[in-house]
N, CA and C atoms as a LAMMPS dump frame, in Angstrom:
ITEM: TIMESTEP
0
ITEM: NUMBER OF ATOMS
576
ITEM: BOX BOUNDS ff ff ff
-5.0000000000000000e+02 5.0000000000000000e+02
-5.0000000000000000e+02 5.0000000000000000e+02
-5.0000000000000000e+02 5.0000000000000000e+02
ITEM: ATOMS id mol type element x y z
1 1 1 N 0.824 -1.19 0
2 1 2 C 0 0 0
3 1 3 C 0.867 1.252 0
4 2 1 N 1.947 1.194 0.667
5 2 2 C 2.834 2.337 0.772
6 2 3 C 3.424 2.755 -0.578
7 3 1 N 3.923 1.857 -1.423
8 3 2 C 4.481 2.264 -2.718
9 3 3 C 3.442 2.97 -3.59
10 4 1 N 2.2 2.533 -3.536
11 4 2 C 1.163 3.199 -4.335
12 4 3 C 0.92 4.614 -3.823
13 5 1 N 0.92 4.832 -2.536
14 5 2 C 0.742 6.169 -1.961
15 5 3 C 1.879 7.075 -2.387
16 6 1 N 3.088 6.555 -2.386
17 6 2 C 4.238 7.352 -2.812
18 6 3 C 4.102 7.751 -4.281
19 7 1 N 3.647 6.786 -5.111
20 7 2 C 3.474 7.088 -6.542
21 7 3 C 2.395 8.15 -6.743
22 8 1 N 1.318 8.069 -5.989
23 8 2 C 0.249 9.064 -6.106
24 8 3 C 0.739 10.437 -5.662
25 9 1 N 1.498 10.465 -4.579
26 9 2 C 2.05 11.722 -4.092
27 9 3 C 3.02 12.309 -5.115
28 10 1 N 3.861 11.474 -5.698
29 10 2 C 4.813 11.919 -6.715
30 10 3 C 4.073 12.44 -7.952
31 11 1 N 3.031 11.733 -8.374
32 11 2 C 2.251 12.164 -9.536
33 11 3 C 1.577 13.504 -9.265
34 12 1 N 1.02 13.677 -8.074
35 12 2 C 0.367 14.942 -7.728
36 12 3 C 1.379 16.082 -7.708
37 13 1 N 2.56 15.814 -7.166
38 13 2 C 3.607 16.83 -7.133
39 13 3 C 4.038 17.201 -8.557
40 14 1 N 4.196 16.211 -9.412
41 14 2 C 4.591 16.453 -10.794
42 14 3 C 3.535 17.287 -11.527
43 15 1 N 2.275 16.942 -11.36
44 15 2 C 1.185 17.703 -11.983
45 15 3 C 1.195 19.14 -11.482
46 16 1 N 1.44 19.339 -10.181
47 16 2 C 1.47 20.683 -9.606
48 16 3 C 2.603 21.514 -10.204
49 17 1 N 3.781 20.926 -10.343
50 17 2 C 4.926 21.638 -10.901
51 17 3 C 4.683 21.98 -12.364
52 18 1 N 4.181 21.036 -13.137
53 18 2 C 3.915 21.274 -14.557
54 18 3 C 2.839 22.335 -14.72
55 19 1 N 1.778 22.241 -13.937
56 19 2 C 0.692 23.221 -14.034
57 19 3 C 1.193 24.617 -13.678
58 20 1 N 2.039 24.726 -12.661
59 20 2 C 2.575 26.025 -12.277
60 20 3 C 3.436 26.59 -13.407
61 21 1 N 4.201 25.748 -14.069
62 21 2 C 5.025 26.189 -15.185
63 21 3 C 4.19 26.707 -16.343
64 22 1 N 3.081 26.05 -16.632
65 22 2 C 2.216 26.499 -17.719
66 22 3 C 1.463 27.77 -17.367
67 23 1 N 1.134 27.953 -16.106
68 23 2 C 0.359 29.143 -15.734
69 23 3 C 1.213 30.397 -15.704
70 24 1 N 2.526 30.237 -15.609
71 24 2 C 3.407 31.397 -15.583
72 24 3 C 3.977 31.604 -16.979
73 25 1 N 3.255 32.347 -17.787
74 25 2 C 3.741 32.599 -19.137
75 25 3 C 4.878 33.612 -19.08
76 26 1 N 5.585 33.69 -20.164
77 26 2 C 6.715 34.624 -20.231
78 26 3 C 6.229 36.036 -19.954
79 27 1 N 7.064 36.802 -19.277
80 27 2 C 6.71 38.183 -18.945
81 27 3 C 6.722 39.039 -20.205
82 28 1 N 6.076 40.154 -20.122
83 28 2 C 6.058 41.124 -21.212
84 28 3 C 7.489 41.525 -21.526
85 29 1 N 7.846 41.51 -22.783
86 29 2 C 9.207 41.841 -23.208
87 29 3 C 9.536 43.276 -22.815
88 30 1 N 10.543 43.472 -21.962
89 30 2 C 10.882 44.827 -21.508
90 30 3 C 11.278 45.763 -22.652
91 31 1 N 11.918 45.226 -23.691
92 31 2 C 12.323 46.063 -24.829
93 31 3 C 11.09 46.566 -25.588
94 32 1 N 10.104 45.698 -25.753
95 32 2 C 8.866 46.099 -26.436
96 32 3 C 8.13 47.138 -25.589
97 33 1 N 8.061 46.899 -24.283
98 33 2 C 7.399 47.849 -23.39
99 33 3 C 8.098 49.208 -23.413
100 34 1 N 9.424 49.204 -23.441
101 34 2 C 10.168 50.467 -23.493
102 34 3 C 9.867 51.209 -24.793
103 35 1 N 9.821 50.482 -25.908
104 35 2 C 9.487 51.115 -27.191
105 35 3 C 8.066 51.66 -27.164
106 36 1 N 7.143 50.899 -26.583
107 36 2 C 5.751 51.343 -26.494
108 36 3 C 5.644 52.608 -25.662
109 37 1 N 6.347 52.625 -24.539
110 37 2 C 6.325 53.807 -23.669
111 37 3 C 6.959 55.024 -24.325
112 38 1 N 7.868 54.785 -25.275
113 38 2 C 8.503 55.914 -25.964
114 38 3 C 7.698 56.367 -27.181
115 39 1 N 6.55 55.716 -27.426
116 39 2 C 5.663 56.194 -28.487
117 39 3 C 5.664 55.391 -29.763
118 40 1 N 6.312 54.244 -29.808
119 40 2 C 6.325 53.406 -31.005
120 40 3 C 4.958 52.729 -31.162
121 41 1 N 4.241 53.077 -32.225
122 41 2 C 2.868 52.586 -32.41
123 41 3 C 2.811 51.075 -32.565
124 42 1 N 3.744 50.492 -33.313
125 42 2 C 3.738 49.036 -33.497
126 42 3 C 3.951 48.327 -32.164
127 43 1 N 4.841 48.856 -31.337
128 43 2 C 5.08 48.269 -30.018
129 43 3 C 3.853 48.454 -29.121
130 44 1 N 3.172 49.586 -29.242
131 44 2 C 1.961 49.814 -28.454
132 44 3 C 0.891 48.778 -28.809
133 45 1 N 0.78 48.451 -30.086
134 45 2 C -0.173 47.416 -30.502
135 45 3 C 0.232 46.072 -29.909
136 46 1 N 1.517 45.75 -29.934
137 46 2 C 1.987 44.484 -29.351
138 46 3 C 1.688 44.4 -27.86
139 47 1 N 1.899 45.486 -27.139
140 47 2 C 1.59 45.491 -25.707
141 47 3 C 0.078 45.328 -25.514
142 48 1 N -0.707 46.013 -26.332
143 48 2 C -2.158 45.852 -26.267
144 48 3 C -2.578 44.414 -26.514
145 49 1 N -1.953 43.781 -27.492
146 49 2 C -2.266 42.376 -27.785
147 49 3 C -1.918 41.48 -26.601
148 50 1 N -0.82 41.793 -25.932
149 50 2 C -0.443 41.007 -24.748
150 50 3 C -1.509 41.115 -23.669
151 51 1 N -1.997 42.335 -23.423
152 51 2 C -3.054 42.509 -22.423
153 51 3 C -4.36 41.857 -22.879
154 52 1 N -4.66 41.92 -24.158
155 52 2 C -5.913 41.332 -24.659
156 52 3 C -5.907 39.814 -24.535
157 53 1 N -4.745 39.205 -24.729
158 53 2 C -4.659 37.746 -24.688
159 53 3 C -4.187 37.205 -23.344
160 54 1 N -3.654 38.086 -22.497
161 54 2 C -3.104 37.623 -21.224
162 54 3 C -1.756 36.954 -21.415
163 55 1 N -1.025 37.36 -22.437
164 55 2 C 0.275 36.773 -22.729
165 55 3 C 1.379 37.577 -22.03
166 56 1 N 1.893 37.036 -20.933
167 56 2 C 2.956 37.696 -20.192
168 56 3 C 2.463 38.667 -19.135
169 57 1 N 1.184 38.975 -19.161
170 57 2 C 0.549 39.859 -18.186
171 57 3 C -0.855 39.327 -17.915
172 58 1 N -1.448 39.819 -16.849
173 58 2 C -2.827 39.422 -16.577
174 58 3 C -3.723 39.984 -17.675
175 59 1 N -4.673 39.198 -18.136
176 59 2 C -5.587 39.644 -19.191
177 59 3 C -6.39 40.836 -18.675
178 60 1 N -6.351 41.922 -19.448
179 60 2 C -7.031 43.154 -19.046
180 60 3 C -7.415 43.918 -20.306
181 61 1 N -8.685 43.823 -20.679
182 61 2 C -9.136 44.442 -21.924
183 61 3 C -9.113 45.97 -21.86
184 62 1 N -9.283 46.535 -20.668
185 62 2 C -9.197 47.997 -20.551
186 62 3 C -7.768 48.474 -20.82
187 63 1 N -6.797 47.747 -20.274
188 63 2 C -5.392 48.081 -20.541
189 63 3 C -5.09 47.898 -22.03
190 64 1 N -5.611 46.823 -22.615
191 64 2 C -5.405 46.584 -24.048
192 64 3 C -5.943 47.759 -24.842
193 65 1 N -7.154 48.206 -24.504
194 65 2 C -7.76 49.333 -25.209
195 65 3 C -6.924 50.599 -25.05
196 66 1 N -6.384 50.823 -23.865
197 66 2 C -5.541 52.01 -23.647
198 66 3 C -4.328 51.992 -24.57
199 67 1 N -3.678 50.825 -24.696
200 67 2 C -2.502 50.729 -25.562
201 67 3 C -2.899 50.874 -27.033
202 68 1 N -3.999 50.222 -27.424
203 68 2 C -4.452 50.359 -28.815
204 68 3 C -4.797 51.812 -29.129
205 69 1 N -5.413 52.49 -28.161
206 69 2 C -5.801 53.893 -28.362
207 69 3 C -4.572 54.779 -28.569
208 70 1 N -3.489 54.477 -27.842
209 70 2 C -2.252 55.237 -28.038
210 70 3 C -1.738 55.069 -29.463
211 71 1 N -1.749 53.839 -29.963
212 71 2 C -1.301 53.583 -31.335
213 71 3 C -2.249 54.22 -32.335
214 72 1 N -3.542 54.097 -32.097
215 72 2 C -4.542 54.677 -33.008
216 72 3 C -4.419 56.193 -33.051
217 73 1 N -4.056 56.799 -31.936
218 73 2 C -3.874 58.244 -31.888
219 73 3 C -2.76 58.72 -32.804
220 74 1 N -1.907 57.795 -33.212
221 74 2 C -0.825 58.117 -34.14
222 74 3 C -1.183 57.706 -35.573
223 75 1 N -2.442 57.319 -35.773
224 75 2 C -2.875 56.926 -37.113
225 75 3 C -2.597 55.475 -37.452
226 76 1 N -2.297 54.65 -36.466
227 76 2 C -2.02 53.233 -36.709
228 76 3 C -3.311 52.502 -37.057
229 77 1 N -3.365 51.977 -38.266
230 77 2 C -4.546 51.201 -38.682
231 77 3 C -4.705 49.985 -37.786
232 78 1 N -3.601 49.332 -37.44
233 78 2 C -3.68 48.155 -36.567
234 78 3 C -4.299 48.521 -35.217
235 79 1 N -3.896 49.649 -34.661
236 79 2 C -4.48 50.095 -33.396
237 79 3 C -5.967 50.364 -33.539
238 80 1 N -6.353 51.013 -34.621
239 80 2 C -7.769 51.315 -34.869
240 80 3 C -8.585 50.036 -35.025
241 81 1 N -8.053 49.085 -35.776
242 81 2 C -8.777 47.83 -35.987
243 81 3 C -8.897 47.018 -34.705
244 82 1 N -7.834 46.987 -33.909
245 82 2 C -7.914 46.263 -32.635
246 82 3 C -8.958 46.9 -31.718
247 83 1 N -9.008 48.215 -31.688
248 83 2 C -10.041 48.889 -30.887
249 83 3 C -11.432 48.555 -31.408
250 84 1 N -11.593 48.582 -32.722
251 84 2 C -12.887 48.265 -33.31
252 84 3 C -13.349 46.873 -32.894
253 85 1 N -12.443 45.91 -32.95
254 85 2 C -12.792 44.534 -32.577
255 85 3 C -13.117 44.447 -31.087
256 86 1 N -12.335 45.131 -30.246
257 86 2 C -12.628 45.121 -28.812
258 86 3 C -14.03 45.657 -28.533
259 87 1 N -14.358 46.798 -29.14
260 87 2 C -15.682 47.37 -28.915
261 87 3 C -16.779 46.524 -29.555
262 88 1 N -16.484 45.905 -30.688
263 88 2 C -17.484 45.062 -31.347
264 88 3 C -17.826 43.847 -30.49
265 89 1 N -16.798 43.209 -29.921
266 89 2 C -17.006 41.963 -29.198
267 89 3 C -17.228 42.149 -27.703
268 90 1 N -16.663 43.219 -27.13
269 90 2 C -16.74 43.378 -25.681
270 90 3 C -16.009 42.232 -24.997
271 91 1 N -16.162 42.148 -23.717
272 91 2 C -15.516 41.072 -22.973
273 91 3 C -15.574 41.355 -21.501
274 92 1 N -14.963 40.478 -20.742
275 92 2 C -14.99 40.612 -19.289
276 92 3 C -14.421 41.967 -18.878
277 93 1 N -15.247 42.794 -18.282
278 93 2 C -14.818 44.104 -17.806
279 93 3 C -14.725 45.155 -18.897
280 94 1 N -15.139 44.803 -20.111
281 94 2 C -15.072 45.764 -21.214
282 94 3 C -16.401 45.725 -21.958
283 95 1 N -17.105 46.865 -21.999
284 95 2 C -18.454 46.861 -22.577
285 95 3 C -18.445 46.758 -24.107
286 96 1 N -19.424 46.064 -24.628
287 96 2 C -19.635 46.025 -26.076
288 96 3 C -20.282 47.352 -26.465
289 97 1 N -19.764 47.996 -27.504
290 97 2 C -20.279 49.291 -27.93
291 97 3 C -20.139 49.394 -29.441
292 98 1 N -21.228 49.108 -30.149
293 98 2 C -21.174 49.067 -31.608
294 98 3 C -20.939 50.449 -32.221
295 99 1 N -21.378 51.518 -31.553
296 99 2 C -21.116 52.86 -32.08
297 99 3 C -19.613 53.144 -32.053
298 100 1 N -18.945 52.756 -30.958
299 100 2 C -17.5 52.921 -30.88
300 100 3 C -16.788 52.023 -31.893
301 101 1 N -17.275 50.797 -32.038
302 101 2 C -16.679 49.885 -33.027
303 101 3 C -16.764 50.498 -34.42
304 102 1 N -17.933 51.008 -34.774
305 102 2 C -18.119 51.606 -36.097
306 102 3 C -17.221 52.824 -36.282
307 103 1 N -17.065 53.617 -35.241
308 103 2 C -16.21 54.811 -35.332
309 103 3 C -14.757 54.418 -35.6
310 104 1 N -14.278 53.362 -34.956
311 104 2 C -12.894 52.929 -35.181
312 104 3 C -12.74 52.255 -36.534
313 105 1 N -13.748 51.488 -36.953
314 105 2 C -13.689 50.926 -38.307
315 105 3 C -13.642 52.061 -39.336
316 106 1 N -14.411 53.133 -39.101
317 106 2 C -14.422 54.262 -40.037
318 106 3 C -13.041 54.887 -40.154
319 107 1 N -12.348 55.06 -39.021
320 107 2 C -11.007 55.664 -39.063
321 107 3 C -10.065 54.823 -39.937
322 108 1 N -10.113 53.51 -39.767
323 108 2 C -9.26 52.636 -40.583
324 108 3 C -9.731 52.62 -42.033
325 109 1 N -11.041 52.661 -42.239
326 109 2 C -11.6 52.664 -43.603
327 109 3 C -11.193 53.929 -44.345
328 110 1 N -11.212 55.045 -43.656
329 110 2 C -10.841 56.316 -44.294
330 110 3 C -9.369 56.334 -44.69
331 111 1 N -8.56 55.486 -44.048
332 111 2 C -7.148 55.377 -44.416
333 111 3 C -6.933 54.348 -45.521
334 112 1 N -8.02 53.71 -45.973
335 112 2 C -7.922 52.796 -47.103
336 112 3 C -7.853 51.328 -46.778
337 113 1 N -8.06 50.936 -45.532
338 113 2 C -8.022 49.516 -45.203
339 113 3 C -9.268 48.832 -45.762
340 114 1 N -9.112 47.897 -46.722
341 114 2 C -10.287 47.293 -47.35
342 114 3 C -11.131 46.452 -46.392
343 115 1 N -10.511 45.806 -45.423
344 115 2 C -11.277 45.037 -44.444
345 115 3 C -12.179 45.938 -43.617
346 116 1 N -11.632 47.08 -43.202
347 116 2 C -12.434 48.045 -42.439
348 116 3 C -13.531 48.628 -43.314
349 117 1 N -13.22 48.891 -44.578
350 117 2 C -14.235 49.428 -45.491
351 117 3 C -15.373 48.425 -45.667
352 118 1 N -15.031 47.166 -45.885
353 118 2 C -16.064 46.139 -46.045
354 118 3 C -16.907 45.963 -44.796
355 119 1 N -16.247 45.97 -43.647
356 119 2 C -16.975 45.824 -42.381
357 119 3 C -17.887 47.018 -42.149
358 120 1 N -17.381 48.215 -42.426
359 120 2 C -18.208 49.409 -42.244
360 120 3 C -19.421 49.364 -43.173
361 121 1 N -19.213 48.899 -44.403
362 121 2 C -20.338 48.741 -45.325
363 121 3 C -21.402 47.806 -44.773
364 122 1 N -20.968 46.703 -44.201
365 122 2 C -21.921 45.756 -43.604
366 122 3 C -22.637 46.396 -42.42
367 123 1 N -21.902 47.144 -41.605
368 123 2 C -22.538 47.803 -40.455
369 123 3 C -23.615 48.782 -40.923
370 124 1 N -23.331 49.539 -41.98
371 124 2 C -24.356 50.445 -42.525
372 124 3 C -25.537 49.67 -43.085
373 125 1 N -25.285 48.553 -43.714
374 125 2 C -26.388 47.784 -44.302
375 125 3 C -27.294 47.192 -43.231
376 126 1 N -26.731 46.957 -42.049
377 126 2 C -27.501 46.37 -40.958
378 126 3 C -27.945 47.392 -39.925
379 127 1 N -27.394 48.597 -39.995
380 127 2 C -27.72 49.605 -38.989
381 127 3 C -27.148 49.276 -37.626
382 128 1 N -25.947 48.737 -37.581
383 128 2 C -25.298 48.401 -36.312
384 128 3 C -24.219 49.423 -35.998
385 129 1 N -24.436 50.205 -34.959
386 129 2 C -23.471 51.21 -34.551
387 129 3 C -23.536 52.483 -35.369
388 130 1 N -24.254 52.421 -36.454
389 130 2 C -24.489 53.554 -37.355
390 130 3 C -25.929 53.44 -37.834
391 131 1 N -26.518 54.546 -38.311
392 131 2 C -27.874 54.438 -38.853
393 131 3 C -27.88 53.567 -40.113
394 132 1 N -28.942 52.819 -40.308
395 132 2 C -29.069 52.024 -41.534
396 132 3 C -29.064 52.978 -42.726
397 133 1 N -28.172 52.714 -43.679
398 133 2 C -28.059 53.584 -44.849
399 133 3 C -27.46 52.767 -45.988
400 134 1 N -28.31 52.376 -46.932
401 134 2 C -27.857 51.531 -48.033
402 134 3 C -26.888 52.247 -48.967
403 135 1 N -27.024 53.555 -49.103
404 135 2 C -26.101 54.297 -49.957
405 135 3 C -24.693 54.277 -49.341
406 136 1 N -24.598 54.534 -48.042
407 136 2 C -23.294 54.481 -47.367
408 136 3 C -22.74 53.056 -47.397
409 137 1 N -23.607 52.083 -47.206
410 137 2 C -23.172 50.682 -47.262
411 137 3 C -22.567 50.377 -48.628
412 138 1 N -23.243 50.8 -49.688
413 138 2 C -22.759 50.561 -51.045
414 138 3 C -21.406 51.246 -51.245
415 139 1 N -21.293 52.467 -50.786
416 139 2 C -20.057 53.236 -50.931
417 139 3 C -18.87 52.477 -50.337
418 140 1 N -18.993 52.073 -49.077
419 140 2 C -17.878 51.416 -48.407
420 140 3 C -17.619 50.031 -48.983
421 141 1 N -18.666 49.307 -49.324
422 141 2 C -18.476 47.983 -49.919
423 141 3 C -17.843 48.086 -51.303
424 142 1 N -18.209 49.124 -52.059
425 142 2 C -17.616 49.305 -53.378
426 142 3 C -16.122 49.601 -53.252
427 143 1 N -15.75 50.446 -52.3
428 143 2 C -14.321 50.716 -52.087
429 143 3 C -13.577 49.429 -51.721
430 144 1 N -14.156 48.634 -50.845
431 144 2 C -13.521 47.384 -50.433
432 144 3 C -13.41 46.412 -51.6
433 145 1 N -14.415 46.381 -52.444
434 145 2 C -14.43 45.452 -53.579
435 145 3 C -13.435 45.845 -54.67
436 146 1 N -12.884 47.041 -54.594
437 146 2 C -11.909 47.495 -55.585
438 146 3 C -10.525 46.88 -55.36
439 147 1 N -10.308 46.28 -54.206
440 147 2 C -8.991 45.768 -53.842
441 147 3 C -8.964 44.25 -54.012
442 148 1 N -7.995 43.777 -54.788
443 148 2 C -7.837 42.336 -54.954
444 148 3 C -7.439 41.732 -53.611
445 149 1 N -8.064 40.629 -53.302
446 149 2 C -7.754 39.961 -52.049
447 149 3 C -8.74 38.849 -51.791
448 150 1 N -8.557 38.134 -50.681
449 150 2 C -9.389 36.963 -50.393
450 150 3 C -10.864 37.287 -50.146
451 151 1 N -11.184 38.511 -49.78
452 151 2 C -12.578 38.85 -49.481
453 151 3 C -13.204 39.718 -50.568
454 152 1 N -12.484 39.98 -51.648
455 152 2 C -12.971 40.861 -52.711
456 152 3 C -14.322 40.395 -53.258
457 153 1 N -14.455 39.124 -53.529
458 153 2 C -15.724 38.617 -54.078
459 153 3 C -16.87 38.788 -53.091
460 154 1 N -16.597 38.584 -51.812
461 154 2 C -17.638 38.756 -50.794
462 154 3 C -18.081 40.211 -50.715
463 155 1 N -17.122 41.141 -50.757
464 155 2 C -17.477 42.558 -50.728
465 155 3 C -18.316 42.92 -51.954
466 156 1 N -17.939 42.392 -53.114
467 156 2 C -18.693 42.672 -54.344
468 156 3 C -20.104 42.096 -54.259
469 157 1 N -20.232 40.896 -53.713
470 157 2 C -21.557 40.28 -53.579
471 157 3 C -22.427 41.083 -52.605
472 158 1 N -21.833 41.504 -51.492
473 158 2 C -22.581 42.318 -50.527
474 158 3 C -22.987 43.654 -51.156
475 159 1 N -22.084 44.247 -51.927
476 159 2 C -22.38 45.511 -52.609
477 159 3 C -23.568 45.329 -53.549
478 160 1 N -23.596 44.229 -54.278
479 160 2 C -24.701 43.984 -55.213
480 160 3 C -26.029 43.833 -54.472
481 161 1 N -26.01 43.144 -53.339
482 161 2 C -27.251 42.978 -52.564
483 161 3 C -27.76 44.328 -52.073
484 162 1 N -26.856 45.155 -51.586
485 162 2 C -27.234 46.479 -51.095
486 162 3 C -27.688 47.354 -52.267
487 163 1 N -27.017 47.212 -53.4
488 163 2 C -27.343 48.016 -54.578
489 163 3 C -28.77 47.825 -55.054
490 164 1 N -29.368 46.702 -54.738
491 164 2 C -30.757 46.448 -55.125
492 164 3 C -31.729 47.354 -54.362
493 165 1 N -31.25 48.017 -53.318
494 165 2 C -32.114 48.845 -52.472
495 165 3 C -31.895 50.342 -52.664
496 166 1 N -31.09 50.72 -53.651
497 166 2 C -30.882 52.145 -53.892
498 166 3 C -31.336 52.506 -55.301
499 167 1 N -31.689 53.759 -55.47
500 167 2 C -32.212 54.219 -56.758
501 167 3 C -31.062 54.437 -57.747
502 168 1 N -31.423 54.602 -59.011
503 168 2 C -30.426 54.87 -60.051
504 168 3 C -29.692 56.182 -59.771
505 169 1 N -30.405 57.189 -59.309
506 169 2 C -29.768 58.469 -58.979
507 169 3 C -28.794 58.31 -57.82
508 170 1 N -29.201 57.563 -56.79
509 170 2 C -28.318 57.316 -55.65
510 170 3 C -27.082 56.537 -56.096
511 171 1 N -27.286 55.562 -56.973
512 171 2 C -26.176 54.766 -57.483
513 171 3 C -25.183 55.637 -58.244
514 172 1 N -25.695 56.515 -59.079
515 172 2 C -24.828 57.418 -59.842
516 172 3 C -24.023 58.322 -58.897
517 173 1 N -24.682 58.855 -57.88
518 173 2 C -24.006 59.746 -56.93
519 173 3 C -22.943 58.996 -56.125
520 174 1 N -23.25 57.779 -55.695
521 174 2 C -22.284 57.032 -54.89
522 174 3 C -21.103 56.583 -55.745
523 175 1 N -21.348 56.249 -57.002
524 175 2 C -20.24 55.872 -57.875
525 175 3 C -19.31 57.067 -58.121
526 176 1 N -19.868 58.254 -58.173
527 176 2 C -19.053 59.474 -58.301
528 176 3 C -18.205 59.666 -57.04
529 177 1 N -18.798 59.444 -55.861
530 177 2 C -18.032 59.547 -54.606
531 177 3 C -16.89 58.548 -54.578
532 178 1 N -17.169 57.322 -55.024
533 178 2 C -16.127 56.286 -55.05
534 178 3 C -14.994 56.716 -55.97
535 179 1 N -15.337 57.212 -57.153
536 179 2 C -14.314 57.662 -58.109
537 179 3 C -13.476 58.79 -57.516
538 180 1 N -14.121 59.713 -56.822
539 180 2 C -13.392 60.812 -56.185
540 180 3 C -12.458 60.292 -55.097
541 181 1 N -12.95 59.363 -54.297
542 181 2 C -12.123 58.814 -53.228
543 181 3 C -10.919 58.097 -53.819
544 182 1 N -11.15 57.277 -54.849
545 182 2 C -10.059 56.529 -55.461
546 182 3 C -9.031 57.463 -56.102
547 183 1 N -9.489 58.562 -56.69
548 183 2 C -8.567 59.527 -57.289
549 183 3 C -7.707 60.203 -56.224
550 184 1 N -8.298 60.451 -55.071
551 184 2 C -7.576 61.116 -53.983
552 184 3 C -6.708 60.144 -53.176
553 185 1 N -6.984 58.857 -53.284
554 185 2 C -6.274 57.84 -52.5
555 185 3 C -5.827 56.704 -53.42
556 186 1 N -4.85 56.946 -54.281
557 186 2 C -4.413 55.882 -55.183
558 186 3 C -3.905 54.677 -54.398
559 187 1 N -4.264 53.529 -54.884
560 187 2 C -3.847 52.295 -54.219
561 187 3 C -2.725 51.666 -55.033
562 188 1 N -1.76 51.069 -54.348
563 188 2 C -0.66 50.438 -55.085
564 188 3 C -1.18 49.266 -55.914
565 189 1 N -0.527 49.032 -57.02
566 189 2 C -0.912 47.908 -57.881
567 189 3 C -0.673 46.606 -57.12
568 190 1 N -1.594 45.685 -57.289
569 190 2 C -1.48 44.393 -56.615
570 190 3 C -0.883 43.403 -57.619
571 191 1 N 0.177 42.747 -57.205
572 191 2 C 0.785 41.742 -58.072
573 191 3 C 0.434 40.38 -57.532
574 192 1 N 0.139 39.491 -58.455
575 192 2 C -0.222 38.134 -57.996
576 192 3 C 0.793 37.136 -58.435
């Protein structure tokens, strides 16, 4: 009976040591934190991601949002998109706020991010975080559909569905807006 008790005690001790090792993830990289504190937007996004995932620090979505906001304040599309996702999804201790999500998607969309443009178009088509507006939905979806990529066909299909709900005059006006935006924001050629 004694050898079995020793084996059980040894197994429990081993499980405890292994579990403790897994629960203590690597600490936040001091070099990345120093860069983030000095204003490096990419490093600020990395620190935000660490707080959002609990990698090296305790998971804290408010802290993540603070770091993303610092990067977004410098025009970082990544910071804006991370904030948009945080507000879209919410989480423990962080409220879901579709109006804030839409506002951050708009900032990234205005800088030409096709994913943000497509998402903003969908939000307008559904009236989530923004008033329902098929013309605005078409505008943003059309901009997103102009960029070659894995979601281009989906953006084009969504644009066509929304386009069925706008008049010919509205379509003409929105196509003019798209042309103006594209002229003011040339996109690099995509090579495949």
